[in-house]
MARMITOR-390148 format. One line per 2 residues: their letters; for each residue x, y negated, z negated of N, C-alpha, C. Coordinates in Angstrom, 2 decimals, decimal comma, always signed. Each point is the difference from the previous one (the first is absolute). Example, Ala and Ser with C-alpha at 12.3 -4.5 7.8 and 13.67 -1.06 7.14 Angstrom:
2
AS	+13,19:+5,69:-7,80:-0,89:-1,19:+0,00:+0,90:-1,20:+0,00 ~ -0,35:-1,05:+0,72:+0,82:-1,19:-0,06:-0,77:-1,09:-0,73
This chain:
227
MN	+19,09:+5,75:+21,08:-1,17:+0,77:+1,30:-1,43:-1,33:+0,18 ~ -0,35:-0,01:+1,00:-1,15:-0,77:+0,13:-1,85:+0,85:-0,03
IY	-0,72:-1,04:+0,27:-1,18:+0,44:-0,43:-0,30:+0,84:+1,04 ~ +0,37:-0,52:+1,33:+0,12:+1,01:+1,19:+0,42:+1,09:+0,06
DL	+1,03:+0,52:-0,81:+0,44:+0,69:+0,00:-1,05:+1,52:-0,76 ~ -0,11:-0,65:-1,24:-0,66:+0,21:-0,96:-1,15:+1,19:+0,51
LK	-0,91:-1,04:+0,21:-1,83:+0,30:+1,27:+0,61:+1,39:+0,38 ~ +1,73:-0,29:+0,59:+0,18:+1,06:+1,01:-0,77:+1,52:-0,67
DI	+1,02:-0,52:-1,18:+0,04:+1,44:-0,64:-1,48:+0,60:-0,88 ~ -0,76:-1,18:+0,21:-1,33:+1,17:-0,84:-0,67:+0,95:+0,98
KE	-0,33:+1,03:-0,82:-0,55:+0,74:+1,42:-2,26:+0,32:-0,19 ~ -0,38:+0,08:+1,00:-1,10:+0,23:+0,35:-0,71:+0,93:-1,20
GH	-0,75:+0,22:-0,96:-0,26:+1,10:-0,63:+0,36:+0,71:-1,35 ~ +1,90:-0,87:-0,48:+0,34:-0,03:-1,11:-0,93:-1,09:-1,04
SY	+0,97:+0,92:-1,32:-0,81:-1,36:-0,95:+0,87:-0,74:-0,20 ~ +0,05:-1,43:-0,38:+0,79:-0,91:-0,75:-0,70:-0,12:-1,63
EV	+0,85:-0,64:-0,81:-0,32:-0,44:-0,89:-0,07:-1,91:-0,03 ~ -0,69:-0,90:-0,18:-0,86:-0,76:-0,32:-1,30:-0,33:-0,76
IT	+1,01:-1,51:-0,29:+0,06:-0,62:-1,98:-1,02:-0,88:+0,68 ~ -0,02:-0,67:-0,98:-0,97:-1,44:-0,57:-0,33:-0,17:-1,26
TW	-0,99:-0,77:-0,41:+0,02:+0,41:-1,60:-1,68:-1,28:+0,34 ~ -0,59:+0,58:-1,39:-1,63:-0,59:+0,14:+0,17:-0,29:-1,88
QG	-0,09:-0,98:+0,13:-0,34:-0,87:-1,47:+1,13:+0,07:-1,15 ~ +1,47:+0,25:+0,82:+0,88:-0,08:-0,28:+0,61:+1,21:-0,52
VP	-0,82:+1,96:+0,69:+0,51:+0,61:-0,68:+0,18:+0,40:+1,31 ~ +1,17:+0,69:+0,26:+1,37:+0,96:+1,23:-1,25:+1,57:+1,03
IR	-0,59:-0,42:+0,93:-0,89:+1,04:+0,88:+1,20:+0,05:+0,85 ~ +0,25:+1,28:-0,07:+1,09:+1,61:+0,90:-0,46:+0,36:+0,31
IK	-0,38:+0,67:+1,62:-0,94:+0,84:+0,33:+1,46:-0,14:+1,57 ~ -0,62:+1,97:-0,07:+0,00:-0,19:+1,71:-0,77:+0,74:+1,08
LK	+0,36:-1,03:+0,84:-1,23:-0,07:+0,92:+0,31:+0,31:+1,70 ~ -0,56:+1,73:+1,04:+0,46:-0,47:+0,57:+0,38:-0,90:+1,50
VK	+1,13:+0,23:+0,74:-0,51:-0,96:+1,17:-0,36:+0,52:+0,98 ~ -1,10:-1,20:+0,62:-0,45:+0,45:+1,03:+0,48:-0,44:+1,55
WV	+0,63:-1,24:+0,11:+0,64:-0,40:+0,42:+1,08:-0,96:-0,02 ~ +0,33:-0,84:+1,29:+1,66:-0,54:-0,48:-0,24:-1,36:+1,34
SL	+0,06:-1,01:-0,33:-0,01:-0,29:+1,33:+1,09:-1,42:-0,80 ~ +1,67:+0,04:+1,62:+1,54:-0,27:-0,09:-0,82:-1,90:+0,17
RD	-0,90:-0,03:+0,74:-0,06:-1,06:+0,52:-0,25:-1,30:-0,90 ~ -1,43:+0,87:-0,29:-0,55:-1,31:-1,42:+0,35:+0,41:-1,10
RF	+0,89:+0,48:-0,83:+0,94:+0,69:-0,84:-1,03:+0,71:-1,28 ~ -1,56:+0,22:+1,17:-0,73:+1,01:-0,72:-0,02:+1,75:-0,34
VS	-0,40:+0,07:-1,47:+0,16:+1,16:-1,01:-1,80:+0,47:-0,17 ~ -0,17:+0,95:+0,90:-1,31:+0,27:-0,05:-0,06:+0,84:-0,98
FD	-0,74:+0,27:-1,14:-0,15:+1,20:-1,28:-2,09:+0,24:+0,08 ~ +0,65:+1,78:-0,13:-1,42:+0,03:-0,42:-1,32:+0,63:-1,55
FS	-0,64:-1,14:+0,14:-0,51:-0,54:-1,13:-0,69:+0,83:-0,27 ~ -0,65:+0,51:+0,11:-1,02:+1,21:-0,29:-0,31:+0,92:-1,07
EC	+0,82:+0,03:-0,47:+0,17:+0,56:-1,35:+1,02:-0,33:-1,11 ~ +0,06:-0,93:-0,31:+0,86:-1,46:-0,25:-1,38:-0,34:-1,21
KF	+0,59:+0,03:-1,16:-1,27:-0,40:-1,21:+0,16:-0,98:-0,30 ~ +0,92:-1,17:-0,09:+0,70:-0,74:-0,27:-0,21:-1,58:+1,07
RR	-0,64:+0,67:+1,12:-0,13:-0,89:+1,18:+0,13:-1,86:-0,57 ~ -1,35:-0,06:-1,28:+0,05:-2,08:+0,04:+1,54:-0,32:-0,48
AF	+0,58:+0,72:-0,45:+1,90:-0,75:-0,28:+0,82:-0,33:+0,82 ~ -1,21:+0,36:+1,95:+0,68:-0,02:+0,48:-0,82:-1,05:+0,97
AE	+0,21:-1,25:-1,00:-0,67:-0,78:+0,57:+0,81:-2,35:+0,50 ~ +0,84:+0,04:-1,47:+0,49:-1,60:+0,48:+1,57:+0,25:-0,53
EK	+0,59:+1,31:-1,16:+1,36:-0,70:-0,34:+1,02:+0,37:+1,22 ~ +1,23:+0,26:-0,45:+1,04:+0,99:+1,79:+0,02:+1,27:-0,79
VY	-0,39:+0,10:+1,42:+0,05:+2,24:-0,12:+1,67:-0,13:+0,43 ~ +0,64:+0,86:-0,08:+0,95:+0,49:-0,27:+0,58:+1,87:+0,94
IK	+0,22:+0,86:+0,60:+0,49:+0,59:+1,22:+1,47:+1,02:-0,99 ~ -0,69:+1,09:-0,73:+2,22:-0,10:-0,54:+0,28:+1,54:+0,96
LG	+0,75:-0,38:+0,62:+0,55:+0,71:+1,02:+1,57:+0,59:-0,24 ~ -0,19:+1,42:-0,56:+1,57:+0,05:-0,94:+0,52:-0,85:-1,21
EI	+1,25:-0,94:+0,04:-0,57:-0,49:-1,36:+0,56:-1,35:+0,74 ~ -0,55:-0,23:+0,89:-0,30:-1,40:+0,69:-1,41:-0,36:+0,24
YI	-0,52:-1,30:+0,57:-1,55:-0,69:-0,53:+0,36:-1,09:+0,17 ~ -1,56:+0,70:+0,93:-0,47:-1,54:+1,62:-1,36:-0,66:-0,94
EC	+0,11:-1,66:-0,09:-1,28:-0,35:-0,54:-0,68:-0,58:+1,77 ~ -1,55:-0,09:-1,33:-0,57:-0,10:+1,57:-1,51:-0,45:-0,65
DI	-0,46:-0,11:+1,42:-1,91:-1,57:-0,75:-0,85:+1,45:+0,71 ~ -0,39:-0,83:-0,72:-1,40:+1,59:+0,62:-1,19:-1,05:+0,98
FS	+0,02:+0,78:+0,97:-0,35:-0,38:+1,91:-1,47:+0,20:-0,07 ~ -0,10:+0,99:-0,48:-1,74:+1,12:-0,42:+0,03:+0,85:-0,30
NI	-1,27:-0,57:-1,28:-0,16:+1,68:-1,19:-1,20:+0,74:+0,12 ~ -0,48:-0,30:+1,44:-1,76:+0,57:-0,01:+0,18:+1,06:+0,58
RD	-1,29:+0,88:-0,96:-0,36:+1,29:+0,38:+0,89:+1,38:-0,03 ~ +0,34:+0,53:+0,52:+0,80:+1,13:-0,57:+1,54:-0,49:+0,25
EL	+0,43:-1,43:+1,04:+1,43:+0,21:+0,01:+0,64:-1,54:-0,29 ~ +1,26:+0,46:-0,95:+1,18:-1,95:-0,20:+0,73:+0,32:+1,17
VL	-0,17:-1,36:+0,09:+0,96:-0,58:+1,46:+1,27:-0,70:-1,65 ~ +0,91:-0,17:+0,48:+0,89:-0,65:-0,85:+1,31:-0,65:+1,41
VT	-0,06:-1,24:-0,61:+1,72:-0,59:+1,03:+1,02:+0,12:-0,75 ~ +0,41:+0,34:+1,02:+1,69:-0,09:-1,12:+0,72:-0,94:+0,69
NA	+0,47:-1,15:-1,32:+0,52:-0,93:-0,01:+1,44:+0,26:-0,34 ~ +0,36:+0,99:-0,84:+2,10:-0,22:-0,30:-0,10:+0,99:-0,71
VS	+1,61:+0,49:+0,16:+0,44:+0,75:-1,13:-0,40:-0,32:-0,94 ~ +0,28:+0,60:-1,41:-0,49:-1,26:-1,49:+1,31:+0,85:-0,82
PP	-0,27:-1,21:-1,17:+0,76:+1,23:-1,34:-0,52:+0,61:-0,58 ~ -0,37:+1,25:-0,51:-0,93:+0,50:-1,22:-1,20:-1,04:-0,49
PP	-1,13:-0,28:+0,47:-0,78:-0,86:-0,52:-0,05:-0,15:-1,25 ~ -0,58:-0,75:-1,11:+0,02:-0,68:-0,57:-0,82:+1,34:-1,58
VI	-1,03:-0,18:+1,16:-0,69:+1,38:-1,28:+0,61:+1,11:-0,11 ~ +1,07:+0,06:+0,90:+1,20:+1,73:-0,23:+0,88:-0,16:-0,84
MR	+0,55:-1,49:-0,14:+0,89:-0,11:-1,07:-0,39:-0,62:-0,60 ~ -1,31:-0,27:-0,69:-0,05:+0,24:-1,50:-0,43:+0,93:-0,37
EF	+0,97:-0,40:-1,83:-0,18:+1,02:-1,12:-0,89:+0,74:-0,23 ~ -0,91:-0,92:+0,00:-1,64:+0,14:-1,08:-1,64:-0,79:+0,75
VR	-0,66:+0,78:+0,25:-0,87:+0,07:+0,61:-0,76:-1,42:-0,63 ~ -0,26:-1,15:+1,10:-1,18:-1,68:-0,56:-1,39:+0,24:+0,38
VE	-0,41:+0,41:-1,06:-1,75:-0,74:+0,48:-0,67:-0,37:-0,22 ~ -0,93:-1,18:+0,75:-1,19:-0,80:-0,23:-1,46:+0,83:-1,31
PT	+0,63:-1,53:-0,09:-1,24:+1,19:-1,36:-1,66:-1,08:+1,10 ~ -0,90:+0,97:-0,80:-1,71:-0,75:+0,60:-0,09:-0,88:-1,17
EN	-0,62:-0,43:+1,36:-0,90:-1,92:-0,74:-0,95:+0,90:-0,43 ~ -1,02:+0,79:-0,16:-0,74:-0,45:-1,94:+1,54:+1,10:-0,87
KP	+0,74:+0,65:+0,61:+0,33:+0,20:-1,14:+1,78:-0,55:-0,42 ~ -0,16:-1,57:-0,40:+1,41:-0,37:+0,28:+0,97:+0,04:-0,85
VF	+1,45:-0,02:+0,90:+0,82:+0,35:-1,36:+0,44:-2,08:-0,11 ~ -0,17:+0,00:-1,32:+0,47:-1,27:+0,05:+1,62:-0,73:-1,34
VS	+0,13:-1,10:+0,51:+1,71:+0,36:-1,13:-0,44:-1,50:-0,11 ~ +1,15:-0,19:-1,43:-0,01:-1,24:-0,47:+0,95:-0,35:-0,62
FC	+1,16:-1,41:+0,20:+0,78:+0,22:-0,26:-0,14:-1,27:-1,35 ~ +0,67:+1,04:-0,75:+0,62:-0,62:-1,81:+1,53:-0,58:-0,17
IE	-0,99:-1,50:-0,10:+1,97:-0,09:-0,57:-0,83:-1,35:-1,58 ~ +1,52:+1,17:-0,97:-0,25:-0,79:-1,06:-1,87:+0,13:-0,13
NE	-0,46:-0,69:+0,02:-0,97:+0,29:-0,89:-1,61:-1,06:+0,76 ~ +0,56:+0,12:+0,74:-1,10:-0,59:+1,68:+0,39:+1,35:+1,30
CI	-1,33:+0,17:-0,40:-0,25:+1,20:+1,38:-0,73:-0,43:+1,51 ~ +0,61:+0,38:+1,19:-1,07:-1,09:+1,07:-0,58:+1,51:+0,74
GP	-0,83:-0,29:+0,50:-1,01:+0,78:+1,05:-1,39:+0,42:-1,57 ~ -0,44:+1,16:+1,51:+1,27:+1,41:+0,11:-1,12:-0,28:+1,94
AK	+1,07:+0,64:+0,28:+0,36:-0,43:+1,68:+0,18:+1,17:+0,04 ~ -0,70:+0,50:+1,72:-0,38:+1,35:+0,12:+1,37:+0,19:+1,23
AV	+0,22:+1,35:-0,80:+1,27:-0,03:+0,93:-0,75:+0,44:+1,09 ~ +0,86:-0,14:+1,05:-0,52:+0,72:+1,88:+0,56:+1,12:+0,35
DI	+1,41:+0,85:-1,14:+0,08:+0,83:-0,24:+0,72:+0,54:-0,22 ~ +0,64:+1,43:-1,04:+1,18:-0,48:-0,87:+0,11:+2,16:+0,04
SE	+1,90:+0,55:-0,85:+0,18:+1,64:+0,72:+0,57:-0,17:-1,58 ~ +1,06:+0,71:-0,37:+0,30:+0,77:-1,27:+1,16:-1,35:-0,44
KG	+0,33:-0,59:+1,37:+0,80:-0,90:-0,23:+0,24:-1,32:+0,44 ~ -1,49:-0,73:+0,22:-0,34:-0,78:+0,46:-1,34:-0,53:+0,46
VG	-0,41:-1,34:-0,30:-1,23:-0,39:+0,35:+0,46:-1,94:+0,56 ~ -1,02:+0,11:+1,27:-0,48:-1,10:+0,44:-1,09:-1,27:-0,62
VV	-0,03:-0,51:-0,52:-0,63:-1,13:-0,14:-0,68:-1,56:+1,22 ~ -1,18:+0,04:-0,31:+0,17:-1,22:+0,90:-0,88:-1,79:-1,03
LP	+0,76:+0,09:+0,02:-0,14:-2,03:-1,29:-0,11:-1,05:+1,12 ~ -1,72:-1,16:-0,90:-0,11:-1,03:+0,84:+1,25:-0,67:-0,68
KR	+0,68:-0,93:+1,15:+0,78:-0,65:-0,34:-0,42:-0,37:-1,01 ~ -1,08:-1,37:-0,83:+0,22:-0,18:-1,47:+0,55:+0,73:-0,71
DI	-0,58:+1,25:-0,02:+0,95:+1,38:-0,79:+1,23:+0,15:-0,02 ~ +0,69:+0,27:+1,41:+1,50:-0,54:-0,24:+0,82:-0,34:-0,35
EK	-0,42:-2,03:+0,36:+0,24:-0,38:-0,68:+0,36:-0,01:-1,73 ~ -1,61:-0,11:-0,53:+0,52:+0,54:-1,21:+0,73:+1,10:-0,90
LF	-0,09:+0,83:+0,69:+1,18:+1,07:+0,09:+0,99:-0,07:-0,28 ~ +0,75:-1,08:+0,89:+1,47:-0,27:+0,20:-0,19:-1,52:-1,08
ST	-0,78:-0,04:-0,21:+0,51:-1,17:-0,86:+0,11:+0,26:-1,64 ~ -0,37:+0,75:+0,27:-0,47:+0,95:-1,34:+1,32:+1,07:-0,48
LG	+0,41:+0,11:+1,06:+1,27:+1,03:+0,11:+1,03:-1,57:-0,11 ~ +0,08:-1,61:+0,49:+0,71:-0,39:+0,06:+1,52:+0,02:+1,30
TN	-0,98:+0,65:+1,16:+0,60:-0,44:+0,76:-1,13:-0,27:+1,39 ~ +1,07:+0,22:+1,63:-1,31:-0,14:+0,45:+0,47:+1,16:+1,27
IK	-0,67:-0,32:+1,90:-0,24:+1,10:-0,11:+1,25:+0,98:+0,59 ~ +0,59:-1,60:+0,79:+1,54:+0,80:+0,22:+1,34:+0,81:-1,33
EA	-0,89:-0,58:-1,42:+0,85:+0,51:-0,33:-0,55:+1,49:-1,18 ~ -0,84:+0,78:+0,80:-0,60:+0,17:-0,93:+0,07:+1,88:+0,21
YH	+0,46:+0,01:+1,40:+0,42:+1,29:+0,12:+1,03:+1,03:-1,24 ~ -0,26:+0,75:-0,08:-0,09:+0,49:-1,34:-0,05:+0,69:-0,93
NN	-0,42:-1,44:-0,35:-0,54:-0,34:-1,87:-0,97:+2,17:+0,31 ~ -0,60:-0,48:-1,62:+0,16:+1,62:-0,64:-0,90:-1,60:-1,17
IP	-1,76:+1,03:+0,55:-1,64:-0,63:-0,33:+0,05:+1,26:-0,70 ~ -0,90:+0,39:-1,30:-0,75:+0,63:-0,78:-1,47:-0,30:+1,46
LI	-0,43:+1,68:-0,52:-1,19:-0,54:+1,31:-0,49:+1,52:-1,04 ~ -1,95:-0,91:-0,08:-0,78:+0,86:-0,55:-0,70:+1,07:+1,69
IE	-0,10:+0,78:-0,31:-0,84:+0,84:+1,92:-0,92:+1,04:-0,89 ~ -1,60:-0,75:+0,42:-0,89:+0,93:+0,19:+0,03:+1,27:+0,67
IP	-0,33:+1,19:-0,49:+0,44:+1,11:+1,06:-1,85:+0,30:-0,09 ~ -0,66:+0,36:+1,95:-1,20:+0,26:-1,15:-0,21:+1,61:-0,28
GE	-0,40:+0,30:-1,26:-0,14:+1,47:-0,39:+0,40:+0,28:-1,23 ~ +1,23:-0,79:+0,50:+1,77:+0,10:-0,67:+0,05:-1,12:-1,73
GS	-0,41:-0,50:+0,09:-0,08:-1,56:-0,30:+1,15:-1,10:-0,30 ~ +0,73:-0,76:-0,36:+1,18:-0,97:-0,23:+0,87:+1,30:-0,07
IK	+0,84:-0,95:+0,63:+1,58:+0,07:+0,25:+0,67:-1,08:-0,26 ~ +1,29:+0,64:-0,90:+1,20:-1,21:-0,23:+1,15:+0,14:+0,70
AV	+0,65:-0,62:+0,79:+0,69:-0,19:+1,31:+0,72:-0,96:-0,66 ~ +1,35:+0,05:+1,07:+1,16:-1,86:+0,12:-0,18:+0,25:+1,98
GE	-0,34:-0,93:-0,01:+0,12:-0,18:+1,85:+1,02:-0,89:-0,10 ~ +1,16:+0,99:+0,93:+0,94:-0,88:+0,51:-0,75:-1,34:+1,28
LK	+0,61:-1,10:+0,18:-0,96:-0,50:+1,40:+1,01:+0,19:+1,47 ~ -0,30:+0,77:+0,82:+0,89:+0,21:+0,85:-0,68:-1,02:+1,33
NI	-1,46:+0,09:+0,43:+0,39:-0,28:+1,45:-1,27:-1,17:-0,32 ~ -0,17:-1,11:+0,86:-1,31:-1,24:-0,13:-0,31:-0,64:+1,72
VG	-1,06:+0,23:+0,30:+0,07:+0,14:+1,09:-2,05:-1,33:-0,40 ~ +0,26:-0,93:+1,01:-0,91:-0,63:-0,01:-1,10:-0,08:+1,27
KE	-0,69:+0,09:-0,58:-1,86:+0,74:+0,61:-0,95:-1,26:+0,58 ~ -0,50:-0,21:+1,01:-1,46:-1,32:-0,06:+0,54:-1,49:-0,29
EG	+1,08:+0,46:+1,33:+0,62:-1,68:-0,54:+0,57:-0,55:-1,41 ~ +0,81:+1,03:-0,84:+0,54:-0,41:-1,16:-1,41:-0,11:-0,85
VY	-1,25:+0,12:+0,26:-0,95:+0,14:-1,40:+0,15:+1,13:-0,72 ~ +0,22:+0,83:+0,76:+0,48:+0,89:-0,83:+1,02:+0,67:+0,46
FR	+0,89:+1,37:-1,00:+1,24:+0,77:-0,31:-0,11:+1,51:-0,69 ~ +0,98:+0,32:+0,92:-0,26:+1,35:-0,36:+1,59:+0,36:-0,76
LG	-0,02:+0,35:-1,44:+1,18:+0,66:-0,78:+0,19:+1,25:+0,62 ~ +1,12:+0,37:-0,55:-0,19:+1,49:+0,59:+1,34:+0,26:-1,48
FK	-0,54:+1,15:-1,37:+0,47:+0,80:-0,24:+1,11:+1,00:-0,67 ~ +1,48:-0,04:+0,16:+0,10:+1,20:-0,46:-0,75:+0,22:-1,63
LD	-0,62:+1,63:-1,19:-0,01:-0,14:-0,27:+1,10:+0,81:-1,57 ~ -0,49:+0,25:-0,71:+0,95:+0,27:-0,89:-1,15:+0,63:-1,47
LT	-0,05:+1,56:+0,22:-1,49:+0,42:-1,29:+1,37:+0,57:-0,91 ~ -1,10:-0,14:-0,64:+0,51:+1,18:-1,50:-0,77:+1,85:+1,35
PP	+0,56:+0,45:-1,11:-0,37:+1,80:+0,21:-2,05:-0,38:-0,39 ~ -0,02:+0,37:-0,64:-1,59:+0,28:-0,09:-0,98:-0,67:+1,45
DL	+0,48:-1,94:+0,04:-0,75:-0,68:+0,52:+0,31:+0,71:+1,61 ~ +1,21:+0,34:+0,42:+0,20:+0,01:+1,23:-0,62:+1,29:+0,61
KK	-0,81:+0,56:-1,08:-0,55:+1,62:-0,39:-0,91:-0,20:+1,15 ~ -1,07:-0,79:-0,95:-1,35:-1,48:-0,06:+0,46:+0,42:+1,49
LR	+0,47:-1,37:+1,03:+0,15:-0,04:+0,80:+0,44:+0,58:+1,08 ~ +0,79:+1,14:-0,19:-0,12:+0,77:+1,02:-0,90:+0,92:+0,21
NY	-0,72:-0,08:-0,94:-1,82:+1,12:+0,03:-0,79:-1,02:+0,95 ~ +0,72:-1,17:-0,78:-1,44:-0,69:+0,76:+0,15:-0,10:+1,93
II	+1,32:+0,01:-0,04:+0,95:+0,10:+1,36:-0,80:+1,30:+1,24 ~ +0,09:+1,15:-1,70:-0,70:+1,53:+1,01:-0,81:-0,13:+0,83
NR	-1,05:-0,61:-1,78:-1,62:+0,34:+1,11:+0,10:-1,14:+0,51 ~ -0,07:-0,77:+0,40:-0,06:-1,10:+1,05:+0,37:+0,43:+1,30
QR	+1,82:+0,40:+0,44:-0,13:+0,72:+1,32:-0,92:+0,55:-0,03 ~ -0,48:+1,26:-0,24:-0,88:+1,05:+0,04:-1,30:-0,53:+0,25
EI	-0,59:-0,97:-0,13:-1,52:-0,84:+0,10:-0,16:-0,32:+1,45 ~ +1,96:-0,99:+0,18:-0,03:-0,41:+0,64:+0,07:+1,12:+1,64
LE	+1,00:+1,50:+0,31:-0,61:+0,40:+0,41:-1,79:+0,66:+0,01 ~ +0,19:+0,19:-0,78:-1,23:+0,65:+0,02:-0,84:-1,27:+0,78
KL	-0,43:-0,63:-0,12:-0,65:-0,93:+0,84:+0,56:-0,32:+1,06 ~ +1,33:-0,31:+0,25:+0,02:+0,06:+1,51:-0,01:+1,06:+0,63
RT	-0,19:+1,27:-0,46:-0,94:+1,08:+0,60:-1,07:+0,34:+0,36 ~ -0,89:-1,41:-0,62:-1,69:+0,59:+0,77:+0,26:-1,66:+0,46
L	+0,41:-0,68:+0,23:-0,43:-1,10:+0,87:-0,11:+0,46:+1,63
């Protein structure tokens, strides 16, 4: 089924689930359709009672039609109307497929991660996001080189290495984890690199991390309501 056939099935006055993310937290709300333009592939939603308007700004947006998802870009989000331009039928968005919610720490209360190998620790570095099962960290190139040198490996052979981590959680103290390196992404012309780790935690430390994530998710949603 192509995008035009799907748009024909969208009814004015009916409500549909619209999905996006805000600081890593999934935002799933039902909005009522105001009008549909087949020629321009536009769908307009009534935004007047939406408490999470600010979330619909930069991230991708998806319309859910039964078991089908349509990937959209935001054409306009002014006043009481959200207009989306529909691009294509999409697999379920990543935020739906994730087993665990991923949150972004605040600047004034960051999550710090240190990499401890034998008697040497590298860091602490700020986490850019964290979930119960994973953490993303950005490191400058010099620290990356030091880390891989300590591991006795290079960037091409570093994947799936298990590295002992110390994670400092605001309000919960420090926890220990083993991080399996899952991805490496260069940033800013190779000056910085983002490392993604799969986490293995003891039950007591997992509880501390879970408490932080629940509280952080609540903070994000409360702040979003006020914007």
